[in-house]
N, C-alpha and C positions, 0 to 999 in steps of 0.2 A: 600833541596827541598822536597815538600810534594808529596807523592805518589798518593793521591786523591785530586782532585780539584772539590768542589761542590758548587752549587749556589741554594739557597732556595728563591723562589719567593713567596711573601705574599701579601695580600691586606690589608694595614692599620694595626693598632694595635688592632687586635680583639681577642677574646678568641681562635678561631680557629688558628689564626696566631701564638699566643703565645704557644699554645699546639704544634703545628708543630715544631716550633724553639726548644722547650724544648726536644721533642721526638728525633729530628735529633741530637741535641748536645749530648744527653745521648747515643744514638746508637753509634755515632762517637767516643765518649770517651771510651766506653766499647769495641768496636770492631775494631776501626782503631787506636786507641792510639794516638800518636802525628804524625801520618802519613797523615793528612788531613788539607786542608784549606776550611773553610766554609764562603761563602759571603751571607748575607741575603739581599735581594732586594725587597723593597716595591714598587709594580707596580704602586701605586698611585703617588709615589715620582719620579719614573723613568720609565715612560711608554714606552719610546723608547727602552729600554733594552728588556722589555717584548715583545714588538712588533717585534724586530729584532729575538728574539729567538722562536717567534710563540707561546708564552705561552697563552693558552686559559682558563686555570682554574687554581686557587690557592687553597691551597698551592701546589706548584710543586717543586720537588727537581730534579736538573740536575747535573749529573756527567760528567764533561768535560774531566777529566783525571782519569785514563788512558782511551784511546780510545778503543772501540767505545763509543760514548756518550750515556748515558742512562737517562731516565725520569721516575719519580714516582710521581703520584698525589694523594693527599689525606692528612690526618692529621698525618701520619707517626707513628701511634700508634702500628702497628703490626711490631714489630722488625724483624721477620722472612721474612715478605714480603719486607721490606725496604732493608734488606741484600740481599735477592734474586734480587731485583730490581737493586741493585748496583753491583751485581755479586761479593759479598764478602762473604766468609765463616765466620760463627760466631766464635769468639774466645772461646776456652774452658777455664773455670775458672781454676786457679792454685790453687792446694791444699795448 
């Protein structure tokens, strides 16, 4: 079982969406290792999910697990802010 369950809400296949996806995947690989599950949800294709979650802006990253849930809005380019928003300590590089 994955320690972190994340959902990234995007709007279509735009440069901003692609950037957010790339940034989140990079951060997860670097700092969460294999301990995460990431689902990318396009609100144009699945508007009901966005409405149920009350997603008002994209890209939005939602951490469902572990509780409590957390949300981050933006392009996810600032690794430190994303990790702080997820309440995850950055991994220190191994020598």
